[in-house]
PQR file with spaces between the fields and no chain letter, atoms N, CA, C, O and H, PARSE charges and radii, in Angstrom:
ATOM       1  N    MET     1     -39.655    1.395    1.492 -0.4000 1.5000
ATOM       2  CA   MET     1     -40.135    2.030    2.711 -0.0000 2.0000
ATOM       3  C    MET     1     -41.636    1.755    2.847  0.5500 1.7000
ATOM       4  O    MET     1     -42.410    1.963    1.912 -0.5500 1.4000
ATOM       5  N    ALA     2     -42.017    1.294    4.008 -0.4000 1.5000
ATOM       6  CA   ALA     2     -43.421    0.953    4.259 -0.0000 2.0000
ATOM       7  C    ALA     2     -44.262    2.208    4.451  0.5500 1.7000
ATOM       8  O    ALA     2     -43.810    3.201    5.022 -0.5500 1.4000
ATOM       9  H    ALA     2     -41.389    1.125    4.767  0.4000 1.0000
ATOM      10  N    LYS     3     -45.470    2.140    3.972 -0.4000 1.5000
ATOM      11  CA   LYS     3     -46.408    3.241    4.164 -0.0000 2.0000
ATOM      12  C    LYS     3     -47.216    2.957    5.421  0.5500 1.7000
ATOM      13  O    LYS     3     -47.754    1.861    5.579 -0.5500 1.4000
ATOM      14  H    LYS     3     -45.837    1.333    3.508  0.4000 1.0000
ATOM      15  N    ARG     4     -47.305    3.927    6.308 -0.4000 1.5000
ATOM      16  CA   ARG     4     -48.035    3.768    7.563 -0.0000 2.0000
ATOM      17  C    ARG     4     -49.128    4.806    7.644  0.5500 1.7000
ATOM      18  O    ARG     4     -49.040    5.868    7.027 -0.5500 1.4000
ATOM      19  H    ARG     4     -46.868    4.817    6.180  0.4000 1.0000
ATOM      20  N    GLN     5     -50.144    4.500    8.397 -0.4000 1.5000
ATOM      21  CA   GLN     5     -51.245    5.443    8.579 -0.0000 2.0000
ATOM      22  C    GLN     5     -51.251    5.988    9.993  0.5500 1.7000
ATOM      23  O    GLN     5     -51.028    5.259   10.960 -0.5500 1.4000
ATOM      24  H    GLN     5     -50.215    3.637    8.899  0.4000 1.0000
ATOM      25  N    PHE     6     -51.511    7.284   10.097 -0.4000 1.5000
ATOM      26  CA   PHE     6     -51.608    7.972   11.376 -0.0000 2.0000
ATOM      27  C    PHE     6     -52.877    8.814   11.366  0.5500 1.7000
ATOM      28  O    PHE     6     -53.511    8.985   10.324 -0.5500 1.4000
ATOM      29  H    PHE     6     -51.692    7.876    9.311  0.4000 1.0000
ATOM      30  N    THR     7     -53.240    9.332   12.521 -0.4000 1.5000
ATOM      31  CA   THR     7     -54.430   10.171   12.626 -0.0000 2.0000
ATOM      32  C    THR     7     -54.014   11.630   12.739  0.5500 1.7000
ATOM      33  O    THR     7     -53.394   12.028   13.725 -0.5500 1.4000
ATOM      34  H    THR     7     -52.726    9.193   13.367  0.4000 1.0000
ATOM      35  N    ALA     8     -54.353   12.421   11.737 -0.4000 1.5000
ATOM      36  CA   ALA     8     -54.081   13.855   11.752 -0.0000 2.0000
ATOM      37  C    ALA     8     -55.295   14.573   12.321  0.5500 1.7000
ATOM      38  O    ALA     8     -56.434   14.255   11.981 -0.5500 1.4000
ATOM      39  H    ALA     8     -54.857   12.097   10.937  0.4000 1.0000
ATOM      40  N    VAL     9     -55.038   15.549   13.192 -0.4000 1.5000
ATOM      41  CA   VAL     9     -56.106   16.342   13.797 -0.0000 2.0000
ATOM      42  C    VAL     9     -55.829   17.806   13.464  0.5500 1.7000
ATOM      43  O    VAL     9     -54.699   18.273   13.605 -0.5500 1.4000
ATOM      44  H    VAL     9     -54.112   15.808   13.468  0.4000 1.0000
ATOM      45  N    TYR    10     -56.851   18.522   13.027 -0.4000 1.5000
ATOM      46  CA   TYR    10     -56.710   19.936   12.673 -0.0000 2.0000
ATOM      47  C    TYR    10     -57.729   20.760   13.440  0.5500 1.7000
ATOM      48  O    TYR    10     -58.851   20.318   13.688 -0.5500 1.4000
ATOM      49  H    TYR    10     -57.769   18.142   12.912  0.4000 1.0000
ATOM      50  N    LYS    11     -57.318   21.963   13.809 -0.4000 1.5000
ATOM      51  CA   LYS    11     -58.202   22.869   14.546 -0.0000 2.0000
ATOM      52  C    LYS    11     -57.939   24.293   14.068  0.5500 1.7000
ATOM      53  O    LYS    11     -56.789   24.721   13.977 -0.5500 1.4000
ATOM      54  H    LYS    11     -56.406   22.322   13.608  0.4000 1.0000
ATOM      55  N    LYS    12     -58.993   25.013   13.768 -0.4000 1.5000
ATOM      56  CA   LYS    12     -58.863   26.422   13.372 -0.0000 2.0000
ATOM      57  C    LYS    12     -58.694   27.254   14.635  0.5500 1.7000
ATOM      58  O    LYS    12     -59.470   27.129   15.582 -0.5500 1.4000
ATOM      59  H    LYS    12     -59.928   24.665   13.842  0.4000 1.0000
ATOM      60  N    SER    13     -57.679   28.097   14.639 -0.4000 1.5000
ATOM      61  CA   SER    13     -57.403   28.968   15.783 -0.0000 2.0000
ATOM      62  C    SER    13     -57.093   30.360   15.242  0.5500 1.7000
ATOM      63  O    SER    13     -55.983   30.619   14.777 -0.5500 1.4000
ATOM      64  H    SER    13     -57.049   28.198   13.870  0.4000 1.0000
ATOM      65  N    GLY    14     -58.065   31.240   15.306 -0.4000 1.5000
ATOM      66  CA   GLY    14     -57.883   32.565   14.714 -0.0000 2.0000
ATOM      67  C    GLY    14     -57.713   32.441   13.216  0.5500 1.7000
ATOM      68  O    GLY    14     -58.555   31.858   12.533 -0.5500 1.4000
ATOM      69  H    GLY    14     -58.966   31.030   15.684  0.4000 1.0000
ATOM      70  N    LYS    15     -56.617   32.992   12.701 -0.4000 1.5000
ATOM      71  CA   LYS    15     -56.343   32.930   11.265 -0.0000 2.0000
ATOM      72  C    LYS    15     -55.507   31.711   10.884  0.5500 1.7000
ATOM      73  O    LYS    15     -55.151   31.547    9.716 -0.5500 1.4000
ATOM      74  H    LYS    15     -55.933   33.466   13.256  0.4000 1.0000
ATOM      75  N    TRP    16     -55.195   30.868   11.839 -0.4000 1.5000
ATOM      76  CA   TRP    16     -54.315   29.730   11.604 -0.0000 2.0000
ATOM      77  C    TRP    16     -55.054   28.409   11.767  0.5500 1.7000
ATOM      78  O    TRP    16     -56.055   28.315   12.478 -0.5500 1.4000
ATOM      79  H    TRP    16     -55.483   31.001   12.787  0.4000 1.0000
ATOM      80  N    TYR    17     -54.535   27.402   11.094 -0.4000 1.5000
ATOM      81  CA   TYR    17     -54.953   26.024   11.320 -0.0000 2.0000
ATOM      82  C    TYR    17     -53.817   25.333   12.068  0.5500 1.7000
ATOM      83  O    TYR    17     -52.666   25.368   11.632 -0.5500 1.4000
ATOM      84  H    TYR    17     -53.722   27.478   10.517  0.4000 1.0000
ATOM      85  N    LEU    18     -54.141   24.714   13.178 -0.4000 1.5000
ATOM      86  CA   LEU    18     -53.175   23.946   13.948 -0.0000 2.0000
ATOM      87  C    LEU    18     -53.359   22.481   13.593  0.5500 1.7000
ATOM      88  O    LEU    18     -54.480   22.030   13.357 -0.5500 1.4000
ATOM      89  H    LEU    18     -55.076   24.685   13.532  0.4000 1.0000
ATOM      90  N    GLY    19     -52.269   21.744   13.554 -0.4000 1.5000
ATOM      91  CA   GLY    19     -52.365   20.327   13.239 -0.0000 2.0000
ATOM      92  C    GLY    19     -51.410   19.516   14.085  0.5500 1.7000
ATOM      93  O    GLY    19     -50.324   19.979   14.433 -0.5500 1.4000
ATOM      94  H    GLY    19     -51.358   22.110   13.745  0.4000 1.0000
ATOM      95  N    TRP    20     -51.822   18.295   14.417 -0.4000 1.5000
ATOM      96  CA   TRP    20     -50.951   17.392   15.162 -0.0000 2.0000
ATOM      97  C    TRP    20     -51.326   15.958   14.829  0.5500 1.7000
ATOM      98  O    TRP    20     -52.399   15.687   14.289 -0.5500 1.4000
ATOM      99  H    TRP    20     -52.704   17.919   14.135  0.4000 1.0000
ATOM     100  N    VAL    21     -50.422   15.046   15.160 -0.4000 1.5000
ATOM     101  CA   VAL    21     -50.642   13.622   14.943 -0.0000 2.0000
ATOM     102  C    VAL    21     -50.958   12.992   16.291  0.5500 1.7000
ATOM     103  O    VAL    21     -50.162   13.081   17.226 -0.5500 1.4000
ATOM     104  H    VAL    21     -49.550   15.266   15.598  0.4000 1.0000
ATOM     105  N    GLU    22     -52.119   12.358   16.389 -0.4000 1.5000
ATOM     106  CA   GLU    22     -52.572   11.769   17.653 -0.0000 2.0000
ATOM     107  C    GLU    22     -51.600   10.748   18.223  0.5500 1.7000
ATOM     108  O    GLU    22     -51.366   10.721   19.432 -0.5500 1.4000
ATOM     109  H    GLU    22     -52.765   12.286   15.629  0.4000 1.0000
ATOM     110  N    GLU    23     -51.036    9.916   17.372 -0.4000 1.5000
ATOM     111  CA   GLU    23     -50.242    8.787   17.841 -0.0000 2.0000
ATOM     112  C    GLU    23     -48.808    9.129   18.223  0.5500 1.7000
ATOM     113  O    GLU    23     -48.161    8.347   18.921 -0.5500 1.4000
ATOM     114  H    GLU    23     -51.226    9.938   16.390  0.4000 1.0000
ATOM     115  N    ILE    24     -48.297   10.269   17.789 -0.4000 1.5000
ATOM     116  CA   ILE    24     -46.890   10.582   18.041 -0.0000 2.0000
ATOM     117  C    ILE    24     -46.759   11.969   18.663  0.5500 1.7000
ATOM     118  O    ILE    24     -46.917   12.975   17.972 -0.5500 1.4000
ATOM     119  H    ILE    24     -48.823   10.904   17.223  0.4000 1.0000
ATOM     120  N    PRO    25     -46.473   12.027   19.962 -0.5600 1.5000
ATOM     121  CA   PRO    25     -46.287   13.324   20.620  0.2800 2.0000
ATOM     122  C    PRO    25     -45.149   14.112   19.966  0.5500 1.7000
ATOM     123  O    PRO    25     -44.132   13.539   19.576 -0.5500 1.4000
ATOM     124  N    GLY    26     -45.326   15.399   19.852 -0.4000 1.5000
ATOM     125  CA   GLY    26     -44.280   16.256   19.306 -0.0000 2.0000
ATOM     126  C    GLY    26     -44.404   16.539   17.826  0.5500 1.7000
ATOM     127  O    GLY    26     -43.659   17.363   17.295 -0.5500 1.4000
ATOM     128  H    GLY    26     -46.153   15.865   20.169  0.4000 1.0000
ATOM     129  N    VAL    27     -45.324   15.878   17.146 -0.4000 1.5000
ATOM     130  CA   VAL    27     -45.537   16.161   15.724 -0.0000 2.0000
ATOM     131  C    VAL    27     -46.688   17.156   15.644  0.5500 1.7000
ATOM     132  O    VAL    27     -47.862   16.784   15.644 -0.5500 1.4000
ATOM     133  H    VAL    27     -45.929   15.208   17.577  0.4000 1.0000
ATOM     134  N    ASN    28     -46.318   18.433   15.575 -0.4000 1.5000
ATOM     135  CA   ASN    28     -47.278   19.539   15.572 -0.0000 2.0000
ATOM     136  C    ASN    28     -46.892   20.521   14.478  0.5500 1.7000
ATOM     137  O    ASN    28     -45.730   20.592   14.077 -0.5500 1.4000
ATOM     138  H    ASN    28     -45.365   18.736   15.575  0.4000 1.0000
ATOM     139  N    THR    29     -47.866   21.274   14.001 -0.4000 1.5000
ATOM     140  CA   THR    29     -47.571   22.284   12.993 -0.0000 2.0000
ATOM     141  C    THR    29     -48.694   23.301   12.937  0.5500 1.7000
ATOM     142  O    THR    29     -49.664   23.228   13.692 -0.5500 1.4000
ATOM     143  H    THR    29     -48.809   21.217   14.328  0.4000 1.0000
ATOM     144  N    GLN    30     -48.544   24.243   12.034 -0.4000 1.5000
ATOM     145  CA   GLN    30     -49.596   25.218   11.770 -0.0000 2.0000
ATOM     146  C    GLN    30     -49.495   25.656   10.320  0.5500 1.7000
ATOM     147  O    GLN    30     -48.473   25.446    9.667 -0.5500 1.4000
ATOM     148  H    GLN    30     -47.756   24.302   11.420  0.4000 1.0000
ATOM     149  N    GLY    31     -50.550   26.262    9.826 -0.4000 1.5000
ATOM     150  CA   GLY    31     -50.558   26.790    8.473 -0.0000 2.0000
ATOM     151  C    GLY    31     -51.651   27.831    8.344  0.5500 1.7000
ATOM     152  O    GLY    31     -52.636   27.809    9.081 -0.5500 1.4000
ATOM     153  H    GLY    31     -51.380   26.433   10.357  0.4000 1.0000
ATOM     154  N    ARG    32     -51.472   28.738    7.409 -0.4000 1.5000
ATOM     155  CA   ARG    32     -52.484   29.779    7.197 -0.0000 2.0000
ATOM     156  C    ARG    32     -53.735   29.215    6.537  0.5500 1.7000
ATOM     157  O    ARG    32     -54.824   29.773    6.669 -0.5500 1.4000
ATOM     158  H    ARG    32     -50.671   28.756    6.810  0.4000 1.0000
ATOM     159  N    THR    33     -53.568   28.105    5.826 -0.4000 1.5000
ATOM     160  CA   THR    33     -54.712   27.416    5.221 -0.0000 2.0000
ATOM     161  C    THR    33     -54.678   25.956    5.674  0.5500 1.7000
ATOM     162  O    THR    33     -53.648   25.465    6.134 -0.5500 1.4000
ATOM     163  H    THR    33     -52.683   27.652    5.719  0.4000 1.0000
ATOM     164  N    LEU    34     -55.803   25.275    5.540 -0.4000 1.5000
ATOM     165  CA   LEU    34     -55.846   23.857    5.891 -0.0000 2.0000
ATOM     166  C    LEU    34     -54.896   23.070    4.992  0.5500 1.7000
ATOM     167  O    LEU    34     -54.217   22.150    5.448 -0.5500 1.4000
ATOM     168  H    LEU    34     -56.640   25.674    5.165  0.4000 1.0000
ATOM     169  N    ARG    35     -54.857   23.432    3.736 -0.4000 1.5000
ATOM     170  CA   ARG    35     -53.957   22.759    2.796 -0.0000 2.0000
ATOM     171  C    ARG    35     -52.499   22.894    3.233  0.5500 1.7000
ATOM     172  O    ARG    35     -51.745   21.921    3.204 -0.5500 1.4000
ATOM     173  H    ARG    35     -55.409   24.180    3.366  0.4000 1.0000
ATOM     174  N    GLU    36     -52.105   24.102    3.637 -0.4000 1.5000
ATOM     175  CA   GLU    36     -50.736   24.340    4.099 -0.0000 2.0000
ATOM     176  C    GLU    36     -50.456   23.557    5.386  0.5500 1.7000
ATOM     177  O    GLU    36     -49.382   22.975    5.535 -0.5500 1.4000
ATOM     178  H    GLU    36     -52.717   24.893    3.661  0.4000 1.0000
ATOM     179  N    ALA    37     -51.406   23.542    6.304 -0.4000 1.5000
ATOM     180  CA   ALA    37     -51.232   22.797    7.558 -0.0000 2.0000
ATOM     181  C    ALA    37     -51.062   21.304    7.276  0.5500 1.7000
ATOM     182  O    ALA    37     -50.243   20.643    7.915 -0.5500 1.4000
ATOM     183  H    ALA    37     -52.278   24.015    6.183  0.4000 1.0000
ATOM     184  N    LYS    38     -51.824   20.774    6.330 -0.4000 1.5000
ATOM     185  CA   LYS    38     -51.712   19.357    5.983 -0.0000 2.0000
ATOM     186  C    LYS    38     -50.335   19.039    5.411  0.5500 1.7000
ATOM     187  O    LYS    38     -49.718   18.042    5.788 -0.5500 1.4000
ATOM     188  H    LYS    38     -52.489   21.311    5.811  0.4000 1.0000
ATOM     189  N    ALA    39     -49.857   19.876    4.511 -0.4000 1.5000
ATOM     190  CA   ALA    39     -48.529   19.662    3.924 -0.0000 2.0000
ATOM     191  C    ALA    39     -47.445   19.779    4.992  0.5500 1.7000
ATOM     192  O    ALA    39     -46.508   18.980    5.025 -0.5500 1.4000
ATOM     193  H    ALA    39     -50.357   20.686    4.205  0.4000 1.0000
ATOM     194  N    ASN    40     -47.577   20.773    5.860 -0.4000 1.5000
ATOM     195  CA   ASN    40     -46.600   20.963    6.932 -0.0000 2.0000
ATOM     196  C    ASN    40     -46.594   19.783    7.896  0.5500 1.7000
ATOM     197  O    ASN    40     -45.534   19.360    8.358 -0.5500 1.4000
ATOM     198  H    ASN    40     -48.338   21.421    5.834  0.4000 1.0000
ATOM     199  N    LEU    41     -47.776   19.251    8.201 -0.4000 1.5000
ATOM     200  CA   LEU    41     -47.867   18.138    9.143 -0.0000 2.0000
ATOM     201  C    LEU    41     -47.235   16.878    8.557  0.5500 1.7000
ATOM     202  O    LEU    41     -46.553   16.135    9.264 -0.5500 1.4000
ATOM     203  H    LEU    41     -48.637   19.595    7.826  0.4000 1.0000
ATOM     204  N    LYS    42     -47.456   16.643    7.293 -0.4000 1.5000
ATOM     205  CA   LYS    42     -46.854   15.483    6.634 -0.0000 2.0000
ATOM     206  C    LYS    42     -45.326   15.582    6.697  0.5500 1.7000
ATOM     207  O    LYS    42     -44.645   14.602    7.000 -0.5500 1.4000
ATOM     208  H    LYS    42     -48.010   17.246    6.718  0.4000 1.0000
ATOM     209  N    GLU    43     -44.800   16.768    6.408 -0.4000 1.5000
ATOM     210  CA   GLU    43     -43.351   16.978    6.464 -0.0000 2.0000
ATOM     211  C    GLU    43     -42.826   16.822    7.894  0.5500 1.7000
ATOM     212  O    GLU    43     -41.783   16.204    8.107 -0.5500 1.4000
ATOM     213  H    GLU    43     -45.353   17.564    6.162  0.4000 1.0000
ATOM     214  N    ALA    44     -43.540   17.378    8.869 -0.4000 1.5000
ATOM     215  CA   ALA    44     -43.117   17.273   10.271 -0.0000 2.0000
ATOM     216  C    ALA    44     -43.065   15.815   10.713  0.5500 1.7000
ATOM     217  O    ALA    44     -42.123   15.406   11.392 -0.5500 1.4000
ATOM     218  H    ALA    44     -44.387   17.880    8.697  0.4000 1.0000
ATOM     219  N    LEU    45     -44.061   15.036   10.336 -0.4000 1.5000
ATOM     220  CA   LEU    45     -44.093   13.619   10.700 -0.0000 2.0000
ATOM     221  C    LEU    45     -42.918   12.875   10.077  0.5500 1.7000
ATOM     222  O    LEU    45     -42.264   12.078   10.751 -0.5500 1.4000
ATOM     223  H    LEU    45     -44.826   15.368    9.784  0.4000 1.0000
ATOM     224  N    GLN    46     -42.644   13.123    8.812 -0.4000 1.5000
ATOM     225  CA   GLN    46     -41.514   12.471    8.144 -0.0000 2.0000
ATOM     226  C    GLN    46     -40.203   12.819    8.843  0.5500 1.7000
ATOM     227  O    GLN    46     -39.365   11.945    9.065 -0.5500 1.4000
ATOM     228  H    GLN    46     -43.175   13.770    8.265  0.4000 1.0000
ATOM     229  N    LEU    47     -40.027   14.083    9.186 -0.4000 1.5000
ATOM     230  CA   LEU    47     -38.791   14.514    9.842 -0.0000 2.0000
ATOM     231  C    LEU    47     -38.633   13.906   11.232  0.5500 1.7000
ATOM     232  O    LEU    47     -37.533   13.498   11.604 -0.5500 1.4000
ATOM     233  H    LEU    47     -40.708   14.793    9.005  0.4000 1.0000
ATOM     234  N    VAL    48     -39.706   13.841   11.995 -0.4000 1.5000
ATOM     235  CA   VAL    48     -39.636   13.255   13.341 -0.0000 2.0000
ATOM     236  C    VAL    48     -39.278   11.773   13.259  0.5500 1.7000
ATOM     237  O    VAL    48     -38.452   11.295   14.036 -0.5500 1.4000
ATOM     238  H    VAL    48     -40.600   14.173   11.693  0.4000 1.0000
ATOM     239  N    ILE    49     -39.883   11.050   12.339 -0.4000 1.5000
ATOM     240  CA   ILE    49     -39.586    9.620   12.199 -0.0000 2.0000
ATOM     241  C    ILE    49     -38.145    9.412   11.745  0.5500 1.7000
ATOM     242  O    ILE    49     -37.444    8.560   12.292 -0.5500 1.4000
ATOM     243  H    ILE    49     -40.555   11.438   11.708  0.4000 1.0000
ATOM     244  N    GLN    50     -37.694   10.176   10.755 -0.4000 1.5000
ATOM     245  CA   GLN    50     -36.315   10.058   10.276 -0.0000 2.0000
ATOM     246  C    GLN    50     -35.320   10.375   11.387  0.5500 1.7000
ATOM     247  O    GLN    50     -34.334    9.659   11.564 -0.5500 1.4000
ATOM     248  H    GLN    50     -38.262   10.868   10.311  0.4000 1.0000
ATOM     249  N    THR    51     -35.574   11.436   12.125 -0.4000 1.5000
ATOM     250  CA   THR    51     -34.673   11.838   13.205 -0.0000 2.0000
ATOM     251  C    THR    51     -34.647   10.796   14.313  0.5500 1.7000
ATOM     252  O    THR    51     -33.580   10.483   14.842 -0.5500 1.4000
ATOM     253  H    THR    51     -36.375   12.017   11.981  0.4000 1.0000
ATOM     254  N    SER    52     -35.798   10.259   14.667 -0.4000 1.5000
ATOM     255  CA   SER    52     -35.857    9.217   15.702 -0.0000 2.0000
ATOM     256  C    SER    52     -35.042    7.998   15.291  0.5500 1.7000
ATOM     257  O    SER    52     -34.327    7.419   16.109 -0.5500 1.4000
ATOM     258  H    SER    52     -36.664   10.513   14.237  0.4000 1.0000
ATOM     259  N    ARG    53     -35.151    7.613   14.036 -0.4000 1.5000
ATOM     260  CA   ARG    53     -34.368    6.466   13.542 -0.0000 2.0000
ATOM     261  C    ARG    53     -32.876    6.746   13.642  0.5500 1.7000
ATOM     262  O    ARG    53     -32.112    5.912   14.127 -0.5500 1.4000
ATOM     263  H    ARG    53     -35.732    8.082   13.372  0.4000 1.0000
ATOM     264  N    LEU    54     -32.467    7.916   13.184 -0.4000 1.5000
ATOM     265  CA   LEU    54     -31.044    8.260   13.229 -0.0000 2.0000
ATOM     266  C    LEU    54     -30.532    8.327   14.660  0.5500 1.7000
ATOM     267  O    LEU    54     -29.460    7.801   14.961 -0.5500 1.4000
ATOM     268  H    LEU    54     -33.088    8.594   12.790  0.4000 1.0000
ATOM     269  N    MET    55     -31.283    8.963   15.535 -0.4000 1.5000
ATOM     270  CA   MET    55     -30.849    9.124   16.924 -0.0000 2.0000
ATOM     271  C    MET    55     -30.779    7.776   17.648  0.5500 1.7000
ATOM     272  O    MET    55     -29.921    7.582   18.509 -0.5500 1.4000
ATOM     273  H    MET    55     -32.153    9.390   15.291  0.4000 1.0000
ATOM     274  N    SER    56     -31.662    6.858   17.310 -0.4000 1.5000
ATOM     275  CA   SER    56     -31.654    5.558   17.986 -0.0000 2.0000
ATOM     276  C    SER    56     -30.451    4.716   17.580  0.5500 1.7000
ATOM     277  O    SER    56     -30.078    3.788   18.299 -0.5500 1.4000
ATOM     278  H    SER    56     -32.359    7.016   16.611  0.4000 1.0000
ATOM     279  N    ARG    57     -29.849    5.019   16.456 -0.4000 1.5000
ATOM     280  CA   ARG    57     -28.688    4.251   15.989 -0.0000 2.0000
ATOM     281  C    ARG    57     -27.366    4.820   16.490  0.5500 1.7000
ATOM     282  O    ARG    57     -26.337    4.148   16.424 -0.5500 1.4000
ATOM     283  H    ARG    57     -30.152    5.772   15.872  0.4000 1.0000
ATOM     284  N    ILE    58     -27.388    6.036   16.983 -0.4000 1.5000
ATOM     285  CA   ILE    58     -26.159    6.649   17.483 -0.0000 2.0000
ATOM     286  C    ILE    58     -25.798    6.004   18.816  0.5500 1.7000
ATOM     287  O    ILE    58     -26.603    5.985   19.747 -0.5500 1.4000
ATOM     288  H    ILE    58     -28.224    6.582   17.036  0.4000 1.0000
ATOM     289  N    GLY    59     -24.605    5.486   18.896 -0.4000 1.5000
ATOM     290  CA   GLY    59     -24.121    4.910   20.140 -0.0000 2.0000
ATOM     291  C    GLY    59     -24.730    3.576   20.505  0.5500 1.7000
ATOM     292  O    GLY    59     -24.656    3.163   21.663 -0.5500 1.4000
ATOM     293  H    GLY    59     -23.951    5.501   18.140  0.4000 1.0000
ATOM     294  N    THR    60     -25.333    2.887   19.541 -0.4000 1.5000
ATOM     295  CA   THR    60     -25.889    1.577   19.877 -0.0000 2.0000
ATOM     296  C    THR    60     -24.762    0.573   20.044  0.5500 1.7000
ATOM     297  O    THR    60     -23.735    0.645   19.368 -0.5500 1.4000
ATOM     298  H    THR    60     -25.392    3.223   18.601  0.4000 1.0000
ATOM     299  N    GLU    61     -24.970   -0.337   20.933 -0.4000 1.5000
ATOM     300  CA   GLU    61     -23.962   -1.333   21.260 -0.0000 2.0000
ATOM     301  C    GLU    61     -24.236   -2.631   20.521  0.5500 1.7000
ATOM     302  O    GLU    61     -25.315   -2.839   19.967 -0.5500 1.4000
ATOM     303  H    GLU    61     -25.804   -0.395   21.481  0.4000 1.0000
ATOM     304  N    LYS    62     -23.223   -3.506   20.528 -0.4000 1.5000
ATOM     305  CA   LYS    62     -23.407   -4.839   19.964 -0.0000 2.0000
ATOM     306  C    LYS    62     -24.456   -5.564   20.783  0.5500 1.7000
ATOM     307  O    LYS    62     -24.627   -5.292   21.972 -0.5500 1.4000
ATOM     308  H    LYS    62     -22.346   -3.337   20.979  0.4000 1.0000
ATOM     309  N    GLY    63     -25.146   -6.470   20.155 -0.4000 1.5000
ATOM     310  CA   GLY    63     -26.159   -7.239   20.857 -0.0000 2.0000
ATOM     311  C    GLY    63     -27.550   -6.645   20.753  0.5500 1.7000
ATOM     312  O    GLY    63     -28.499   -7.190   21.317 -0.5500 1.4000
ATOM     313  H    GLY    63     -25.008   -6.690   19.190  0.4000 1.0000
ATOM     314  N    ILE    64     -27.686   -5.536   20.039 -0.4000 1.5000
ATOM     315  CA   ILE    64     -28.992   -4.910   19.847 -0.0000 2.0000
ATOM     316  C    ILE    64     -29.753   -5.681   18.772  0.5500 1.7000
ATOM     317  O    ILE    64     -29.186   -6.019   17.732 -0.5500 1.4000
ATOM     318  H    ILE    64     -26.916   -5.094   19.580  0.4000 1.0000
ATOM     319  N    ILE    65     -31.002   -5.954   19.010 -0.4000 1.5000
ATOM     320  CA   ILE    65     -31.842   -6.635   18.028 -0.0000 2.0000
ATOM     321  C    ILE    65     -32.913   -5.656   17.555  0.5500 1.7000
ATOM     322  O    ILE    65     -33.644   -5.079   18.361 -0.5500 1.4000
ATOM     323  H    ILE    65     -31.462   -5.680   19.854  0.4000 1.0000
ATOM     324  N    ARG    66     -32.994   -5.481   16.246 -0.4000 1.5000
ATOM     325  CA   ARG    66     -34.038   -4.642   15.650 -0.0000 2.0000
ATOM     326  C    ARG    66     -34.904   -5.529   14.776  0.5500 1.7000
ATOM     327  O    ARG    66     -34.393   -6.330   13.994 -0.5500 1.4000
ATOM     328  H    ARG    66     -32.401   -5.949   15.592  0.4000 1.0000
ATOM     329  N    GLU    67     -36.205   -5.388   14.908 -0.4000 1.5000
ATOM     330  CA   GLU    67     -37.110   -6.170   14.068 -0.0000 2.0000
ATOM     331  C    GLU    67     -38.434   -5.436   13.940  0.5500 1.7000
ATOM     332  O    GLU    67     -38.791   -4.640   14.808 -0.5500 1.4000
ATOM     333  H    GLU    67     -36.621   -4.737   15.543  0.4000 1.0000
ATOM     334  N    PRO    68     -39.163   -5.697   12.867 -0.5600 1.5000
ATOM     335  CA   PRO    68     -40.478   -5.079   12.707  0.2800 2.0000
ATOM     336  C    PRO    68     -41.416   -5.529   13.832  0.5500 1.7000
ATOM     337  O    PRO    68     -41.332   -6.660   14.310 -0.5500 1.4000
ATOM     338  N    LEU    69     -42.285   -4.650   14.232 -0.4000 1.5000
ATOM     339  CA   LEU    69     -43.275   -4.943   15.268 -0.0000 2.0000
ATOM     340  C    LEU    69     -44.625   -4.459   14.768  0.5500 1.7000
ATOM     341  O    LEU    69     -44.805   -3.270   14.501 -0.5500 1.4000
ATOM     342  H    LEU    69     -42.353   -3.732   13.843  0.4000 1.0000
ATOM     343  N    ALA    70     -45.567   -5.372   14.641 -0.4000 1.5000
ATOM     344  CA   ALA    70     -46.897   -5.017   14.150 -0.0000 2.0000
ATOM     345  C    ALA    70     -47.912   -5.199   15.271  0.5500 1.7000
ATOM     346  O    ALA    70     -47.868   -6.184   16.010 -0.5500 1.4000
ATOM     347  H    ALA    70     -45.421   -6.337   14.857  0.4000 1.0000
ATOM     348  N    VAL    71     -48.813   -4.252   15.388 -0.4000 1.5000
ATOM     349  CA   VAL    71     -49.896   -4.344   16.365 -0.0000 2.0000
ATOM     350  C    VAL    71     -51.198   -3.942   15.689  0.5500 1.7000
ATOM     351  O    VAL    71     -51.201   -3.155   14.743 -0.5500 1.4000
ATOM     352  H    VAL    71     -48.849   -3.453   14.788  0.4000 1.0000
ATOM     353  N    SER    72     -52.274   -4.474   16.170 -0.4000 1.5000
ATOM     354  CA   SER    72     -53.596   -4.076   15.694 -0.0000 2.0000
ATOM     355  C    SER    72     -54.274   -3.292   16.796  0.5500 1.7000
ATOM     356  O    SER    72     -54.308   -3.729   17.946 -0.5500 1.4000
ATOM     357  H    SER    72     -52.272   -5.114   16.939  0.4000 1.0000
ATOM     358  N    VAL    73     -54.814   -2.134   16.450 -0.4000 1.5000
ATOM     359  CA   VAL    73     -55.520   -1.306   17.437 -0.0000 2.0000
ATOM     360  C    VAL    73     -56.875   -0.906   16.908  0.5500 1.7000
ATOM     361  O    VAL    73     -57.623   -0.207   17.591 -0.5500 1.4000
ATOM     362  H    VAL    73     -54.787   -1.779   15.515  0.4000 1.0000
C-alpha cells in the first residue's frame, strides 16, 4: 500500500480541537486534545479512502480501466 501525504488542518474551538483534510471533502473530526484529534483524523481519512474504493467497485461493468494517476501540485 502506497503512503500518501495530505494536509491536516486543526482549529481550537472551545474545549475541542476540530480537524479536517484540505484535499478531501468530508474528512472531518474532533478531539478533546490535539493528540486525540490527530489520531481521529488519521482514522477518518483511512476509512473514507477505504470506503470510496469499495463503493467504486460495486456494480462496475466490464470495460472499466483502473490505473495509478500521479500529479504534481
